[in-house]
C-alpha positions, 0 to 999 in steps of 0.5 A: 556260757562263760562266767561274766557273759550275758545272753540277750536276744535281738530279732533273729539273732543270738548275741552273747555280750561280755565285758563291763557288766549288764548296765554298761550296755546303756549310754556312752562306751566303746562296744566291739561287735564281732562276727565271722559273717559280715551279713550279720554285722550289717543286720546288727548295724541296721537294727542299732541305727533303727532302734536308737540304741547301740545294741539293745532295742528292748531298752532304748536310749533317748532317740537321736535328733532325726535331723542329725545324720548317723555316722558310719565310718568305713575304710573304702567306697566299696564297703560304703556301698555294701553297707548302704545297700544292706541298710536299705534292704533292712530298713527300706531306705538308707538316708541321712547316713554319712560314711567318712573315712577314719582320717576324715572323722578324726579331722572333723573331731579336731575341727570341732574342738579347735576353732583356730585349726588352719587348713594346713594343719592336716599335714597330710602326705600330699601337702608334706610332699611339696614341702619336703621336695622344696627342702630337698632341692636346696639340701646338701651335706652341710657345706652350702649352708642348707637348712637340712644336712643329708647323708651321703647315700641320700645325696647320691640318690638325689643327684642321679637320674634327673630332677624327678628323683627329688620328687620321688624321694620327697614322696617317700619321705612325706609318706613316712613322716605322715606314718610317724604322726599316726604310729609314732606320735611319741617320737614326733612330739619329741621332735617338736620339743627339739629332742632327737635320737637320744630322746627316742633311743635310736642309735647308730645308723638309725639315729643318723637317719632320724636326725635328718628326718627330724630336721625336715619335720621341724622345717616343715612344721615351723611355727605350726608344730602344735597343729601337727597330728601328733600334737593335735592328738595330745591336745584333743585328749586333754580337751575331752578330759577338760570340756567333754564332748559337745560335738554334733555326733550323737553316736559313731559306728565303725564298720568292717575295719580290721586295723587302725593306727593306735592314735585313732584308737586312743581318740575313739576310746576317750571319745567313747566316755562321752558318746556311744562308739560301736565298732563292727569287727569281722572276726574269723574266730569265735575263740580267743586267739590273741596268743596263737603263733605260727610255726615260723614265728615260733621257730624264730623265737626259739632260736632267739631264746636259745631253745629247741622249741617253745613248749608253751606256744599254741598254734591253734589253727595254722591258717589263722596263725599264719595269715591273721596277724593284722586282725590279731593285733587289732583285736588285742588292742581293742581288748587292752582298751577294755571295750565292751565285747559283743559276740554274734558268731554263726556257722554257715546257715543252711540257706547260705551253703551250696547244695552239692549237685550229686547223683540222685542217690547222694543228694541227701548227703549233708556232709559239709563241703571242703570250704565249709570245713576250713571255715569252721576250723578257723571259726572254732580254732581247730586243727584236725591233724593235731588230734589225728582226725581228718575231714572227709569230703566228697570226691566231686566237691567243687567248693574249693578249686586251685587252678594252675594255668598258662598265664592271665589269658587262660585264667580268664578263659577258665574263669568264664567257663566256671561262672557259667558252670556255677550258674548252671548248677545253681539257678539262683546265682546271678553274675552279681554273686561273683567277685574276682580279685587280683593283686593288680587288676590293671594287669588283667584288664585287657584279658578281661575285655578280651574274654568278657567284652563284646565278641569275647570267647570267640563270640560264642556262648552267652554274654556275661555282664561285668564291672571293672573297678580299681583301674589305675587312673594313670592308664585312662585315655585322658591321663595317658595323653596328658602324661605323653605330652609332658614327656615331649618336653625337652624331647626329640619330638619323635614321629612315633611319640607324636603319632601316639598322642594323635592316635589316642581315641580322645585326641583323634575324636577332638580333631575329627579323625577316624581309624582310616584317617589315622592310617592315612596320616601315618602313611603320610608321615612315613612317606614324607620322611618324618623322623624327629625334631621340629626343625633345624633350629630345634635340633640345634637347641637340643645340642644336635647338628642342625639339618632340616631333613627328616624333621616335622617341618620338612615332612609337613612342607612336602604335604602342603606342597602336595596340595598347592602344586601339581605333582611332577616327577622330580620337581623340587620346591625350596628343597622339598619335593611335593608329597601327593595329597589326592583330593579335597577330603584329604586336603581337609584332613591335612588341615586338621593335622596341621592344627593338631601339630601347631597346638602340640608344638606350641604347648610343648615349647611352653613345657621348657620353662620352669614355673611355680605349681599354680602356673603348671596347673593352669598350663595342664588345664589348657592342654586338656582343653586344647586336645580333649573335647568333653563328651559323655564318653570322656567326661568321667576320665576328664573330670578325674584328671582335672581333679588330680591336677587341682588336688596337686596344686591345692596340696602344693599351696597347703605345703606352702611350696613356692619353688619352681618346677620342671616338666619332669618333676610335674609329670612325676607329681601328677603320676603319683597323684593319679595313683591315688585316684581310681577309675571305677565302673561302680562296685557292686553295680552290675554283673561280675565284679572285677577289682584289685585286692585291697585291704578291708574289702571283706565283702561276702559273695557267693563265689570268690575268685582270686586270680594272679596268685603267683610267687612272688607276686603275692603277697606283694613286696613293699621295699622299705627304704633304709631310712624307715624308722618304723621298720627299724623298730616295729611295734604292734599295729604297724602296717606292712603290705605283706601283712595286709595281703596275708589278712586279705587272703584270710578274709577272702577265704572266710567271705566266700559263701558257696565256692572259692577259686584260686588261679595262678600261672603254674605253667609256662606258655613257652615250654610248659615249665612249672612255677609255684603258686603264692606261698599263701596258696601253698599254705592252704594246699598243705592245710587241705592235704594234712587235715582233709581226705576224699571219700575212699581215702583219696587225696583231698588236695587232688580233688581241689587242684586242677591243672589246665591245658595251654589252649582252650581247644584241647581235646581234654575239655570236650571228652564225654566225661567233661559233662559229669558232676565234679569234672575238672576240665570242661568248656562252654566255648563253641569256638573252642569245641569246633577247634578241638573237633577239627584238630582231632579230625586232622590228627585222626584222634576222633575217639572221645571228641565230638567231631561232627563239625570237623568234616564240614566245609569251611565257611562260605568264601569271602567276596574276594573268592566269589568276585566277577572281576579280578585285577592283575595286581591281585593275581600277582600278589597271590602268586608271590605268596599264596599262603599269605593271601589264604591267611588274610582273605580266608582265615581273617588275620595276618602274621608279622607287624604288617605295618612297618611303623614310623622310624624315629632315627634318620639314616646316618650311614645307609638305609634299610634294604626295602628303602634301598630297593625303592631308591634304586628303582627311582634312580634307574628311572631317572637315569633312563630319562637322562637326569644328571646327578645333581638333579637326582640328588636334590630330588631324592634329598627333597623326599627325605630318603638320604642321610644328611650331608655328604653321607647322603651324596656318597650313598646316592653315587654308590647306588647310581653306579649299581643301576648304571648297567641296567640303565645302559642296557635299557638304552640299548634295547629301546634305542631312544624310543619313548616308553608308554603306559598301557592304560587300564584294559579289561577283558573276559577270560572266557567261559572256562573261567566263568566269564571272569573279567580281568583288568590291569595296566602296564608301564614302559611298553615300547614299540618293540617290546615291554621292558621290565627292570628290577634292581634285585637279583633274578628269582622266581618272584620277579620272573612270575611278575614278568610272566603275568605282565607278558600274559596280560600284554598278549591277551590284551592284543586284539586280532589284527592290532599291531600297536602292542608288542608281544615280547617282554624283556626282564632285566635284573641286576647281577653284579656291579657291571652285569645284568641278568636277562630273561626274554619272554617270547610272543604268544597267541592271544588264546594261549595267553588267555588260557594260561591266565585262566589256569593261574586264576583257577590256581588262585581259587584252589589256593583260597580253599587250602594253602598251596605248596607253591613257593615262587623262588623254590618252585622256580629253582625246581622248574629250571633244574627239572631238565637235569632230572628229579633229584637235581631239581629237588636238590636245587629247590632244597637249597633255596628253601633252606637258605644258607649262611648268607641267604635267608631260606624261603621256608623261613617266611612266616606264612610258609613256616606256619603251614609247612614248617614241620617238615619240608613240603617238597613232595609230589604236590609241590613238584606238580604245582611248580611244573604247572606254573613255570612250564608254560613260562619256560616254553615261551622263554629263552632261559638257557638249559631250562628246556629241551629242544622240543620245548624250544620248538614250542616257543618258536611255534608259539611265536609263529601262531601269534604273528 
């Protein structure tokens, strides 16, 4: 025992006390209880509160008034919850205990001492932001008589990027002023006294920045300078000296705080002369470590002093020296205040160490784990490498693992497997024993939900409960809606942005819309041509040309007309063509859509007006009432946003802000205010805890996992503005983001009781290129390499480091050795196991992978493959892209966007090719009906399909000229006859097809023939569509029925003056049924596995087959590969997914092409595509069907 120390015993603990003598343990005083284990500090706190004395239950003080609440100061709500749970566990209940934050405690002390203290005297960053903002709005360079003269660079910043810039700058300046009152009170007091840079000895550029900040401070504080925090601190210290402390607090305990502003320490130190002030400090090291210095800092000091090295520098433990700066400075500050030091250090207790799960012969090995060795080195200030000794760890040690993954999703998948593995090895572990932290948990939220939420991990394996905390309040559904509506102020009212508001679950619920309703509304908007702008007048107000097309009023008018008027082709009412609304239920949905839109338009119009902050708060509450209904699901988020709005208005009032703000400034203010709020599911409430890495959250857990430890993502960067006076002249106890992050990493390292896992994105998911981890992970890795080794002389870092594979279904996770103790790659996912087995079977790599499931058939077919009926459209859709239908109906997913989405820009010169194709088809139908140009222009323009003005008329004329040859040819073929529609017809395909009922309907069936016109080039897909119509037409004709024609004519656009034609010849009904049945059978094959059938490529092969196999393959390759001006069919996303590795133009492809297209060619007049024998077959087919 060191001289001057006294050892006393508390129940179950050995406590060493050091300081001002034995008598000083009683009565007032500043006591610092330090331990390397937070559990021990919590037990000491509980026993202190229970005994009435700070530390010695054998010699108690007079007990406190039982009605006086105990005060335990914490820095975060999670720490409050931890302490309250620890007190309840020790004392049976935690009651009559208050948990203020340091700033709240200090204000309580000030309020108790000064009855004249106004509310605004808090001068917090929030209220100062509004005061600074008001001054910045009128600030200048001194030439306009403004109260504050700003430097040129600050003025340039203010004058760019709109009004939100001023508020952003005001916030940064206010935060700095707030920090000055805590960390530079001497400078602020000099400002209050009217002194400037000369008094604070800031010269040059720093002095210039201090000058304008001092002016801002004086303007803000005004007549209340003596109520600023720096002045209040001075007044309060004098008050304690003169009057003592008659306040309500009988004792103050401070728990788990690793740093504090000097101003707060001074107040607590002086207060401790009157009442006990106990500080419970998590100290990672039992030795004195105030003078240790890390290598980098030592090198900098050596360069500064002009020497090669600092001979007296003591590095101690490298990890502690590098990462412990925050705690080191704080502990030194406590020692300078002559605090009574109480040490309660502990090595890892046996019941708190993880027992290694090793083979039976090795289970008695009491060798400390890698993590325990590192923690003990820090505790005892050791550096084994310096003495030439290394720790020896087991080859299967799993207490420290560093995981290199391919992104956040893989990190979470690996995390899930290791949680299950830990609970397998240690049955005493529960999900509540796991803590997962990331620099920004919001970035990991979607991956956490994907892996741990309902259906996570493919729905296989046990469900793991979890809570997700520290969520960004601005990312909550209610906040996102409010911010999105504020964004619409002075905006173009784009369709996608309006739909984004409506699609929010909370808004959709308010207007009684489900997913099907939202999908229908989106289709309505797209088909009605809504792009942007409320109406013509709104566009003019924004400075754009005024036209009505593609506006919200235009599109909604079309929908309303669709309810009021009977749809008629081409009918236009007041410039709008009705958009059909099918039934009463859709009409009701349209009513709810109109209600939403009218409310939104009215509220957005109000956003155009400047107003003061209370008026803005009232409007924001009105918007919340209009668009969000309070339900159990929305109550928490709604209350959080309302609180943020209320606090924003309250801060503006305290800042005496009377200026009027724009919507952009209010949005910026609200976004910052929401950033101060967090969405939480309850820290330590249930299951695995996910949270952000925040300072002073060193709560012990059995297993701690640090995710997202990337470089340069952690330590996080906090760019300091050039006018930060603290950064220009740093002092001890100054807070920096990087310093906090380093100490937080150290706290996590010493708080893990059984295991510590670290994961980062070490490999690219695109090209597998390597990325380094955080510099802190690298320092830890270097320490392990230098100070530890595996048994047998192996590398300890190789034991700890794990390099994961890109996919969870990689075979390495399912090798037999993956079940061994200490295995690095393993998986609990049944879905991934099945995938690995299937992949191994496909590649013939079954060795070492369980492939028992790989040879089993696919899951039972869906209803679509077992149906007793099939439609013509379904069969046509399959033949156009068999791979796509297989993917959607059997694999359960689809590729590509699928939904074309909503456009936000009207077509100014042309329209996209798909819309142009549909427009040509509509113009062709109009030309066939004999409608004139003006009538078709009004009709098409009423559908919002053309660019506005003369551009649209010009485009329509061009397109009409393109379809004119087709229209003339149709007129020649039909000779004025009227085309009819073959209504839905259903018939059986016969016993060979399992009596499958086939149904469909046809358009443009003329007395002599069925005419199909396509405004595209003639290719395999259009030919297939005509062939299916032809088969259906001939199969639908009953024996002796002469009303239906048997011939089909396909017309396609060749160029501006010519058409391509394909004539399909009549055939017998039985032959048509047989051909349809064969295509249906082909569909059945295509739902079991992707077929090597590609309509365009297969058509070119079949046409050229008469010239020989090589010529046919050459033609097919040209279509498959494409060229400079044409996209190859092989580039289709579905075809390339299944057949992209090499060209699939093999014997199977050729056989399928012949199977589909040979009957078609035999019953067509394609020139050169068939031999004379085949032509005879066509003629004989015509005869049989006659």
